[in-house]
Backbone as ProteinMPNN parsed JSONL, in Angstrom:
{"seq_chain_A": "MDVLIPAERIHARVGELAAEIARAYDGKPVTVVGILTGCLIFTADLIRRIDLPLRVAFVTASSYRGETTVAGKLEIRDELLPDIAGRHILLLDDILDTGKTLTRVVAHLIDRGAASVKVGVLLRKIGRQEVPFEPDYVGFTIPDKFVIGYGLDFNDEYRHLPFIGVLPSGD", "coords_chain_A": {"N_chain_A": [[-258.945, -20.591, 33.237], [-259.173, -19.398, 29.798], [-262.224, -19.911, 27.961], [-262.113, -21.231, 24.577], [-263.275, -22.49, 22.406], [-266.691, -22.925, 23.102], [-268.496, -26.121, 24.271], [-271.152, -26.469, 22.997], [-270.695, -25.238, 20.517], [-269.111, -26.868, 19.71], [-270.349, -29.373, 19.804], [-271.986, -28.563, 17.732], [-270.912, -28.236, 15.813], [-269.771, -30.561, 15.058], [-271.678, -32.424, 14.283], [-272.49, -31.119, 12.173], [-270.525, -31.525, 9.765], [-270.192, -34.081, 9.958], [-272.594, -34.066, 8.36], [-271.848, -33.476, 5.899], [-269.854, -35.043, 5.303], [-270.925, -37.733, 4.96], [-272.445, -37.068, 2.761], [-270.388, -36.894, 0.817], [-269.593, -39.225, 0.363], [-271.545, -40.903, 0.0], [-272.847, -42.699, 1.062], [-270.803, -45.026, 0.223], [-269.269, -47.402, 1.801], [-266.948, -47.204, 4.748], [-263.642, -46.437, 5.98], [-262.664, -45.212, 9.327], [-260.641, -43.785, 10.661], [-258.744, -42.872, 13.301], [-255.529, -40.936, 15.135], [-254.796, -42.072, 17.652], [-254.193, -40.005, 20.828], [-255.164, -37.864, 20.972], [-257.39, -37.662, 19.143], [-259.51, -38.859, 20.261], [-262.035, -38.259, 21.912], [-263.344, -36.767, 19.216], [-263.482, -38.464, 16.906], [-265.175, -40.533, 18.785], [-267.56, -38.6, 18.848], [-268.125, -37.804, 16.007], [-268.397, -40.439, 14.879], [-270.833, -41.304, 15.702], [-272.728, -40.01, 14.826], [-272.351, -40.402, 11.994], [-273.696, -41.04, 8.932], [-273.113, -43.683, 7.431], [-272.054, -46.789, 6.339], [-269.455, -48.148, 8.556], [-266.381, -48.443, 9.273], [-264.316, -48.45, 12.279], [-260.983, -47.572, 13.076], [-257.476, -47.743, 14.752], [-254.723, -45.396, 14.598], [-250.848, -45.119, 16.003], [-249.805, -41.829, 16.187], [-247.581, -40.295, 17.036], [-244.506, -37.233, 17.957], [-244.603, -35.885, 19.846], [-244.198, -36.185, 23.46], [-244.804, -36.183, 27.191], [-244.43, -33.12, 28.84], [-243.247, -31.5, 27.07], [-243.146, -29.295, 23.899], [-242.551, -29.506, 21.657], [-241.915, -30.924, 18.799], [-240.323, -34.168, 18.522], [-238.55, -37.293, 16.759], [-240.599, -38.264, 14.75], [-243.271, -41.693, 15.134], [-244.593, -43.895, 14.219], [-247.14, -46.071, 14.803], [-249.286, -48.815, 13.908], [-250.423, -51.402, 14.719], [-252.931, -51.87, 15.786], [-254.749, -51.367, 13.379], [-256.837, -52.59, 10.773], [-256.442, -54.966, 7.719], [-256.569, -52.203, 5.328], [-256.779, -52.469, 2.47], [-257.6, -51.152, -0.587], [-259.91, -49.605, 0.401], [-261.882, -46.703, 1.524], [-260.675, -44.179, 3.297], [-261.372, -42.354, 6.093], [-259.07, -40.494, 7.83], [-259.037, -39.164, 10.944], [-258.319, -36.302, 13.056], [-256.809, -34.633, 15.821], [-255.597, -31.807, 15.502], [-254.893, -29.884, 12.91], [-251.22, -29.292, 12.471], [-248.352, -28.733, 12.385], [-248.542, -29.92, 10.159], [-246.658, -31.937, 9.393], [-247.495, -34.559, 10.817], [-249.359, -35.101, 10.157], [-249.365, -35.294, 7.209], [-247.227, -37.231, 6.941], [-249.286, -40.174, 7.563], [-250.944, -39.8, 6.427], [-249.527, -40.477, 3.565], [-248.556, -43.66, 4.905], [-250.469, -44.636, 4.77], [-251.952, -44.664, 2.102], [-249.16, -46.309, 1.429], [-250.039, -48.277, 2.342], [-252.55, -49.639, 1.212], [-254.769, -48.364, 1.138], [-257.762, -47.308, -1.296], [-258.599, -44.649, -1.026], [-257.837, -41.88, 0.688], [-259.212, -39.458, 2.798], [-259.159, -36.3, 5.013], [-259.879, -35.617, 8.03], [-260.055, -32.414, 10.421], [-260.384, -31.585, 13.992], [-258.913, -29.479, 14.517], [-257.869, -26.372, 13.647], [-254.913, -25.002, 12.866], [-253.938, -21.625, 12.958], [-250.825, -20.122, 11.452], [-248.526, -22.159, 12.364], [-248.379, -24.143, 9.623], [-245.811, -25.733, 8.513], [-245.481, -27.981, 6.265], [-246.964, -28.382, 2.968], [-250.36, -29.125, 3.109], [-253.647, -29.461, 3.298], [-256.624, -30.435, 4.762], [-259.401, -32.09, 4.13], [-261.67, -32.133, 5.434], [-262.637, -29.452, 8.044], [-263.186, -28.881, 11.354], [-262.673, -26.223, 13.31], [-261.253, -23.153, 12.153], [-257.907, -21.718, 14.124], [-256.611, -19.885, 16.656], [-252.355, -19.412, 17.117], [-252.696, -20.831, 19.927], [-251.571, -22.765, 22.246], [-254.097, -25.216, 22.652], [-256.156, -27.298, 25.114], [-258.323, -29.465, 25.762], [-261.495, -31.676, 25.214], [-259.987, -33.902, 24.535], [-258.256, -33.11, 23.532], [-254.597, -32.468, 25.053], [-252.145, -31.585, 28.124], [-249.539, -32.268, 28.954], [-250.223, -35.403, 29.61], [-252.851, -34.352, 30.457], [-256.231, -33.538, 31.202], [-257.822, -33.556, 28.463], [-260.585, -34.548, 29.292], [-262.33, -32.557, 29.523], [-265.684, -30.496, 28.026], [-264.799, -28.866, 26.496], [-262.889, -26.327, 24.147], [-260.237, -25.149, 25.166], [-257.895, -22.144, 26.547], [-254.564, -22.961, 27.398], [-253.985, -21.582, 30.829], [-251.105, -19.595, 30.984], [-248.373, -21.142, 33.278], [-249.552, -22.862, 34.593]], "CA_chain_A": [[-259.001, -20.744, 31.513], [-260.547, -19.311, 28.628], [-262.932, -21.39, 27.022], [-262.082, -20.748, 22.895], [-264.648, -22.979, 21.701], [-268.219, -23.663, 23.928], [-269.012, -27.389, 24.358], [-272.15, -26.373, 22.51], [-270.456, -24.83, 19.236], [-268.377, -27.779, 19.064], [-271.318, -30.259, 18.653], [-272.966, -28.226, 16.627], [-270.148, -28.089, 13.84], [-269.283, -32.258, 14.704], [-273.764, -32.376, 13.548], [-272.875, -30.321, 10.237], [-269.331, -32.352, 9.89], [-270.924, -35.887, 9.545], [-273.192, -34.556, 7.675], [-270.58, -32.908, 4.597], [-269.172, -36.273, 5.07], [-272.355, -38.406, 4.418], [-272.802, -36.265, 1.533], [-269.26, -36.814, 0.542], [-269.367, -40.964, 0.934], [-272.909, -41.1, -0.136], [-273.569, -44.437, 0.685], [-269.934, -46.075, 0.003], [-268.712, -48.157, 3.419], [-265.936, -45.729, 4.922], [-262.955, -47.138, 7.16], [-263.029, -43.868, 10.343], [-259.017, -44.044, 10.756], [-258.263, -41.805, 14.004], [-254.568, -40.976, 15.538], [-254.729, -41.388, 19.121], [-255.003, -40.557, 21.543], [-255.797, -36.528, 20.748], [-258.52, -37.471, 18.293], [-260.225, -40.22, 20.553], [-263.618, -37.959, 21.832], [-264.148, -36.159, 18.365], [-263.976, -39.719, 16.738], [-266.371, -41.043, 19.118], [-268.738, -38.405, 18.648], [-268.335, -37.83, 15.046], [-268.861, -41.555, 13.576], [-272.343, -41.453, 16.037], [-273.133, -39.436, 13.886], [-272.033, -40.51, 10.113], [-275.078, -42.074, 8.323], [-272.677, -44.603, 6.766], [-271.957, -47.96, 6.794], [-268.436, -47.751, 9.23], [-265.345, -49.202, 10.427], [-263.558, -47.871, 12.69], [-259.239, -48.529, 13.216], [-256.927, -46.507, 15.417], [-253.275, -46.098, 14.854], [-250.251, -43.568, 17.121], [-248.653, -41.087, 15.99], [-246.572, -38.916, 17.793], [-243.498, -36.954, 17.976], [-244.674, -35.264, 21.68], [-243.626, -36.553, 25.453], [-244.41, -35.604, 28.445], [-244.747, -31.766, 29.29], [-242.817, -30.37, 25.541], [-244.928, -28.37, 23.399], [-241.581, -29.279, 20.727], [-241.942, -32.506, 17.805], [-239.204, -34.948, 18.011], [-239.116, -38.117, 15.38], [-242.52, -38.743, 14.834], [-243.365, -42.958, 15.234], [-246.308, -44.626, 13.798], [-247.795, -47.432, 14.985], [-250.438, -49.202, 13.175], [-250.921, -52.208, 15.035], [-255.022, -51.874, 15.995], [-255.146, -51.249, 11.73], [-257.487, -53.644, 9.959], [-256.175, -54.378, 6.498], [-257.4, -51.429, 4.857], [-256.97, -52.475, 1.225], [-259.109, -51.336, -1.24], [-261.032, -49.344, 1.462], [-261.642, -45.313, 1.17], [-260.345, -44.342, 4.476], [-261.592, -41.519, 6.724], [-258.357, -40.352, 8.542], [-259.169, -37.674, 11.684], [-256.768, -36.064, 13.945], [-257.698, -34.033, 16.903], [-256.007, -30.29, 15.453], [-253.753, -29.749, 12.223], [-250.428, -27.687, 13.669], [-247.432, -27.946, 11.451], [-248.896, -30.853, 9.045], [-246.296, -32.914, 9.262], [-248.263, -35.742, 10.96], [-250.894, -35.882, 9.061], [-248.828, -35.389, 5.738], [-246.649, -38.673, 7.397], [-250.044, -40.826, 8.225], [-251.597, -39.858, 4.674], [-248.795, -41.717, 2.958], [-248.313, -44.41, 5.363], [-252.222, -45.568, 4.565], [-251.763, -44.907, 1.24], [-248.664, -47.112, 1.288], [-251.082, -49.829, 3.104], [-253.035, -49.459, -0.16], [-256.301, -47.541, 1.025], [-258.1, -47.358, -2.073], [-258.406, -42.617, -1.525], [-258.04, -40.827, 2.125], [-259.41, -38.084, 3.159], [-258.428, -36.02, 5.758], [-260.877, -34.438, 8.952], [-259.575, -32.373, 12.082], [-261.315, -30.86, 14.724], [-258.499, -27.68, 14.72], [-256.747, -26.31, 12.191], [-254.02, -23.899, 14.132], [-253.329, -20.986, 12.13], [-249.398, -19.526, 11.196], [-247.625, -23.167, 12.553], [-248.415, -25.173, 9.105], [-244.974, -26.122, 7.548], [-245.52, -28.282, 5.036], [-248.115, -28.064, 1.897], [-251.793, -29.939, 3.236], [-255.032, -29.073, 2.872], [-257.469, -31.392, 4.703], [-261.038, -32.132, 4.25], [-262.962, -31.495, 6.324], [-261.87, -28.652, 9.375], [-263.949, -28.284, 12.421], [-262.621, -24.724, 13.45], [-260.16, -22.688, 13.114], [-257.917, -21.438, 15.521], [-254.701, -19.475, 16.24], [-251.35, -20.086, 17.593], [-252.031, -21.138, 20.639], [-251.882, -24.196, 22.769], [-255.516, -25.392, 23.386], [-256.532, -28.178, 25.3], [-259.347, -30.042, 25.761], [-262.213, -32.013, 24.338], [-259.321, -34.23, 24.025], [-256.405, -32.674, 23.154], [-253.928, -32.22, 26.619], [-251.113, -30.975, 28.192], [-249.059, -33.717, 29.671], [-251.936, -36.025, 29.072], [-254.519, -34.124, 31.615], [-257.36, -31.89, 30.792], [-258.249, -34.353, 27.882], [-261.537, -35.262, 29.638], [-263.093, -31.298, 29.345], [-266.069, -30.422, 27.371], [-264.343, -27.566, 25.499], [-261.47, -25.991, 23.677], [-259.781, -23.944, 26.657], [-256.537, -22.558, 26.733], [-253.943, -22.918, 29.383], [-253.073, -20.533, 31.892], [-249.608, -20.216, 31.892], [-247.643, -21.415, 34.325], [-250.25, -24.654, 34.621]], "C_chain_A": [[-260.207, -20.499, 30.269], [-260.749, -20.29, 28.099], [-262.799, -20.281, 25.769], [-263.405, -21.246, 22.308], [-265.421, -23.512, 22.524], [-267.79, -24.98, 23.414], [-270.409, -27.135, 23.059], [-271.567, -26.106, 21.307], [-269.978, -26.482, 18.944], [-269.691, -28.995, 18.621], [-271.919, -30.213, 18.232], [-272.009, -28.536, 15.306], [-269.647, -29.501, 14.417], [-270.314, -32.265, 14.184], [-273.287, -32.788, 11.682], [-271.263, -31.269, 9.51], [-269.886, -33.845, 9.06], [-272.22, -35.513, 8.723], [-272.8, -34.494, 6.129], [-270.073, -34.826, 4.605], [-270.032, -37.69, 4.795], [-272.694, -38.581, 3.306], [-271.834, -36.793, 0.397], [-269.011, -38.163, -0.536], [-270.421, -41.408, -0.213], [-272.938, -42.25, -0.3], [-272.483, -45.221, 0.844], [-269.275, -46.341, 1.63], [-267.354, -47.219, 3.868], [-265.472, -46.487, 6.119], [-262.427, -45.94, 7.711], [-261.106, -44.813, 10.629], [-258.8, -42.626, 12.057], [-256.706, -42.627, 14.8], [-254.729, -40.403, 16.781], [-253.721, -40.609, 19.441], [-255.909, -39.041, 21.409], [-257.506, -36.666, 20.115], [-259.813, -38.715, 19.088], [-262.132, -39.517, 20.804], [-264.067, -37.497, 20.744], [-264.253, -37.473, 17.97], [-264.893, -40.311, 17.2], [-267.862, -40.159, 18.555], [-269.512, -38.292, 17.207], [-268.787, -39.022, 14.525], [-270.041, -41.889, 14.929], [-272.773, -40.833, 15.156], [-273.654, -39.406, 12.437], [-272.684, -41.497, 9.969], [-274.282, -42.323, 7.177], [-272.207, -45.969, 7.4], [-269.974, -47.528, 7.014], [-267.648, -48.357, 9.608], [-264.87, -48.556, 11.093], [-262.645, -48.812, 13.271], [-258.504, -47.287, 14.2], [-255.2, -46.793, 15.047], [-252.49, -45.18, 16.039], [-249.771, -43.007, 16.198], [-247.711, -40.066, 16.141], [-245.168, -38.749, 17.92], [-243.701, -36.048, 19.447], [-244.053, -35.996, 22.991], [-243.759, -36.332, 25.814], [-245.02, -34.19, 27.592], [-244.504, -30.922, 27.595], [-243.855, -30.43, 24.458], [-243.781, -28.407, 21.965], [-241.761, -30.719, 20.137], [-240.7, -32.62, 18.516], [-239.428, -35.874, 17.388], [-240.424, -38.606, 15.661], [-242.718, -40.304, 14.427], [-244.556, -42.801, 15.071], [-246.568, -45.562, 14.033], [-249.39, -47.454, 14.659], [-250.857, -50.525, 13.412], [-252.545, -52.636, 14.977], [-255.372, -51.432, 14.469], [-255.558, -52.204, 11.429], [-257.083, -53.907, 8.921], [-257.199, -53.316, 5.534], [-256.815, -51.398, 3.043], [-257.716, -51.874, 0.618], [-260.183, -50.707, -0.863], [-261.022, -47.635, 1.33], [-261.868, -45.436, 3.087], [-260.587, -42.991, 5.246], [-260.353, -40.987, 7.44], [-258.613, -38.669, 9.16], [-258.438, -37.936, 12.539], [-257.641, -35.036, 14.903], [-256.947, -32.274, 15.843], [-254.24, -30.753, 14.109], [-252.902, -28.222, 12.517], [-249.334, -27.131, 12.398], [-247.624, -28.682, 10.056], [-248.112, -31.67, 8.72], [-246.221, -34.219, 9.599], [-249.033, -36.189, 10.154], [-250.452, -36.318, 7.365], [-248.29, -37.362, 5.864], [-247.592, -40.042, 7.304], [-250.584, -40.843, 7.062], [-250.787, -41.123, 3.737], [-248.713, -43.11, 3.73], [-249.551, -45.313, 5.145], [-252.083, -45.72, 2.737], [-250.576, -45.733, 0.498], [-249.016, -49.161, 1.445], [-252.079, -50.243, 2.333], [-254.852, -49.685, -0.162], [-256.26, -47.315, -0.552], [-258.11, -45.385, -2.229], [-258.301, -42.939, 0.55], [-258.699, -39.909, 1.981], [-259.23, -37.752, 4.677], [-259.379, -34.672, 7.152], [-260.195, -33.984, 10.647], [-260.306, -31.209, 12.542], [-260.641, -29.497, 14.836], [-258.104, -28.007, 13.341], [-255.676, -25.135, 12.921], [-253.911, -22.618, 13.027], [-251.51, -20.207, 12.085], [-248.456, -20.64, 12.177], [-247.878, -24.183, 11.608], [-246.908, -25.107, 9.003], [-244.499, -27.024, 6.727], [-246.866, -28.246, 4.258], [-249.425, -28.926, 2.924], [-252.857, -29.524, 3.653], [-255.977, -30.482, 3.39], [-259.298, -31.381, 3.753], [-261.605, -31.342, 4.441], [-262.435, -30.842, 7.751], [-262.951, -28.138, 10.314], [-263.884, -26.667, 12.695], [-260.962, -24.413, 13.486], [-259.303, -21.66, 14.212], [-256.625, -20.792, 15.906], [-254.204, -20.087, 16.987], [-251.109, -19.921, 18.489], [-252.408, -22.158, 21.549], [-253.457, -24.045, 24.157], [-255.382, -26.722, 24.216], [-257.821, -28.646, 25.513], [-260.454, -30.384, 24.773], [-261.13, -33.084, 22.995], [-257.996, -33.968, 23.466], [-255.318, -31.92, 24.808], [-252.417, -31.906, 26.405], [-250.723, -31.854, 30.022], [-250.298, -34.363, 29.604], [-252.995, -35.891, 30.56], [-255.478, -32.748, 30.419], [-257.931, -32.899, 29.437], [-260.05, -34.338, 27.605], [-262.769, -33.301, 29.243], [-263.885, -31.253, 28.199], [-265.921, -29.868, 26.14], [-263.197, -27.803, 24.569], [-261.225, -25.276, 24.509], [-257.881, -23.653, 25.993], [-255.83, -22.209, 27.56], [-253.171, -22.133, 29.595], [-251.697, -21.039, 31.466], [-249.023, -20.673, 32.743], [-248.553, -22.839, 35.398], [-249.363, -25.502, 33.783]], "O_chain_A": [[-261.3, -20.96, 29.943], [-260.053, -21.253, 27.777], [-263.125, -19.094, 25.756], [-264.339, -20.58, 21.862], [-265.092, -24.64, 22.89], [-267.012, -25.143, 22.474], [-270.355, -27.959, 22.146], [-271.973, -27.016, 20.583], [-270.478, -27.166, 18.051], [-269.931, -29.391, 17.48], [-272.694, -31.128, 17.957], [-272.312, -28.937, 14.183], [-268.508, -29.519, 13.951], [-270.038, -32.013, 13.011], [-273.425, -33.612, 10.778], [-271.467, -31.534, 8.325], [-269.876, -34.317, 7.923], [-272.948, -36.441, 8.368], [-273.276, -35.241, 5.274], [-270.116, -35.546, 3.608], [-269.422, -38.668, 4.362], [-273.104, -39.6, 2.75], [-272.249, -37.089, -0.724], [-268.516, -38.211, -1.663], [-270.132, -42.144, -1.157], [-273.024, -42.883, -1.353], [-272.702, -46.223, 1.526], [-268.9, -45.458, 2.401], [-266.87, -46.514, 2.982], [-266.17, -47.014, 6.985], [-261.696, -45.326, 6.935], [-260.71, -45.975, 10.717], [-258.718, -41.47, 11.643], [-256.491, -43.816, 15.033], [-254.8, -39.233, 17.158], [-252.684, -40.413, 18.808], [-257.11, -39.007, 21.678], [-258.497, -36.029, 20.473], [-260.751, -39.243, 18.491], [-263.138, -39.949, 20.241], [-265.296, -37.564, 20.73], [-265.165, -38.025, 18.586], [-265.685, -40.789, 16.388], [-268.87, -40.663, 18.06], [-270.707, -38.483, 16.981], [-269.633, -38.886, 13.641], [-270.036, -43.104, 15.126], [-273.51, -41.562, 14.492], [-274.609, -38.88, 11.866], [-272.553, -42.588, 10.524], [-274.391, -41.674, 6.137], [-272.027, -46.208, 8.594], [-269.285, -46.932, 6.186], [-268.015, -49.1, 10.518], [-264.825, -47.471, 10.512], [-262.808, -49.947, 13.72], [-258.948, -46.145, 14.317], [-254.571, -47.847, 15.135], [-253.151, -44.586, 16.89], [-249.257, -43.656, 15.287], [-247.25, -39.214, 15.381], [-244.46, -39.754, 18.0], [-242.69, -35.605, 19.993], [-242.847, -36.147, 22.796], [-243.004, -35.359, 25.813], [-245.623, -34.037, 26.53], [-245.242, -30.086, 27.075], [-244.836, -31.123, 24.189], [-243.958, -27.506, 21.145], [-241.759, -31.669, 20.919], [-240.068, -31.69, 19.016], [-240.618, -35.869, 17.073], [-241.018, -39.169, 16.58], [-242.345, -40.471, 13.266], [-245.38, -41.992, 15.497], [-246.095, -46.334, 13.199], [-250.311, -46.679, 14.918], [-251.597, -51.028, 12.567], [-253.125, -53.482, 14.296], [-256.548, -51.077, 14.391], [-254.8, -53.137, 11.693], [-257.163, -52.8, 8.387], [-258.326, -53.607, 5.134], [-256.495, -50.339, 2.505], [-258.835, -51.868, 1.133], [-261.279, -50.908, -1.386], [-259.918, -47.235, 0.96], [-262.568, -46.123, 3.83], [-259.662, -42.255, 4.903], [-260.968, -41.023, 8.506], [-258.533, -37.579, 8.594], [-257.942, -38.996, 12.92], [-258.825, -34.732, 14.759], [-257.863, -31.543, 15.466], [-253.207, -31.407, 14.253], [-253.224, -27.044, 12.675], [-249.261, -26.077, 11.766], [-247.089, -28.289, 9.02], [-248.453, -32.379, 7.773], [-245.409, -35.02, 9.136], [-249.308, -37.264, 9.619], [-250.905, -37.175, 6.607], [-248.713, -38.338, 5.245], [-246.979, -41.068, 7.013], [-250.754, -41.95, 6.55], [-251.204, -42.218, 3.36], [-248.856, -43.979, 2.87], [-249.568, -46.53, 5.334], [-252.122, -46.825, 2.195], [-250.675, -45.951, -0.71], [-248.666, -50.286, 1.087], [-252.617, -51.29, 2.694], [-255.69, -50.374, -0.744], [-255.198, -47.16, -1.153], [-257.733, -44.826, -3.259], [-258.61, -43.87, 1.293], [-258.804, -39.446, 0.845], [-259.154, -38.646, 5.519], [-259.443, -33.442, 7.147], [-259.942, -34.698, 11.617], [-260.722, -30.231, 11.921], [-261.286, -28.491, 15.133], [-258.011, -28.911, 12.509], [-256.284, -24.372, 13.672], [-253.736, -23.127, 11.92], [-251.233, -19.718, 13.181], [-247.582, -20.066, 12.826], [-247.771, -25.306, 12.101], [-246.58, -24.084, 9.604], [-243.314, -27.035, 6.391], [-247.886, -28.078, 4.927], [-248.746, -29.521, 3.761], [-252.768, -29.118, 4.812], [-256.089, -31.454, 2.643], [-259.918, -30.643, 2.986], [-261.995, -30.266, 3.986], [-261.866, -31.58, 8.555], [-263.549, -27.087, 10.082], [-264.813, -25.92, 12.387], [-260.001, -24.843, 14.123], [-259.903, -20.937, 15.007], [-255.582, -21.231, 15.422], [-254.715, -21.014, 17.615], [-250.095, -19.309, 18.826], [-253.605, -22.435, 21.634], [-253.776, -23.54, 25.233], [-254.339, -27.323, 23.958], [-258.583, -27.7, 25.318], [-260.575, -29.754, 23.722], [-261.155, -33.193, 21.769], [-257.018, -34.618, 23.093], [-255.62, -30.869, 25.372], [-251.7, -31.893, 25.404], [-251.131, -31.979, 31.176], [-251.359, -33.742, 29.546], [-253.565, -36.69, 31.304], [-255.401, -31.848, 29.583], [-259.136, -32.884, 29.689], [-260.685, -34.218, 26.557], [-263.881, -33.307, 28.715], [-263.374, -31.753, 27.196], [-266.507, -30.106, 25.085], [-262.665, -28.864, 24.242], [-262.149, -24.503, 24.765], [-257.065, -24.362, 25.405], [-256.095, -21.364, 28.415], [-252.104, -21.834, 29.058], [-251.212, -22.171, 31.487], [-249.818, -20.246, 33.58], [-248.253, -23.445, 36.427], [-249.606, -26.701, 33.645]]}, "name": "protein", "num_of_chains": 1, "seq": "MDVLIPAERIHARVGELAAEIARAYDGKPVTVVGILTGCLIFTADLIRRIDLPLRVAFVTASSYRGETTVAGKLEIRDELLPDIAGRHILLLDDILDTGKTLTRVVAHLIDRGAASVKVGVLLRKIGRQEVPFEPDYVGFTIPDKFVIGYGLDFNDEYRHLPFIGVLPSGD"}
């Protein structure tokens, strides 16, 4: 497997993002909302380094099932979301690919009464975006390759890897 982004670079960049986020919110309380399951490791590492009063919540928003790499119908489930009315939301996801999921989840959070919604992604994939969307925080920009590790999976495997890798074809 080719390592695209080593664990040390991820760790350093997550620290930089945490500092950027803390400066932007300037002491205001924030509700961090992660999109499961890919965001889990990124969210855990990031929130431990953000010096702000934080609440943490999760939603699921998925259009991929099993081994597919082609999106189906998007489902948003927010049973784990507390009342966010009037709260500043930092929405976290593992990857900005087509932009459809993030666009829909941001609209959903605004509909639920969020005071503001900013978005952070670990990865932004070049060449795949189908809808206009600009995240507020980006860890890394990557080429259009199928990546795994640090929360990203293939058929629910490889999430535990401490780096971002490119899955060899045939696996």
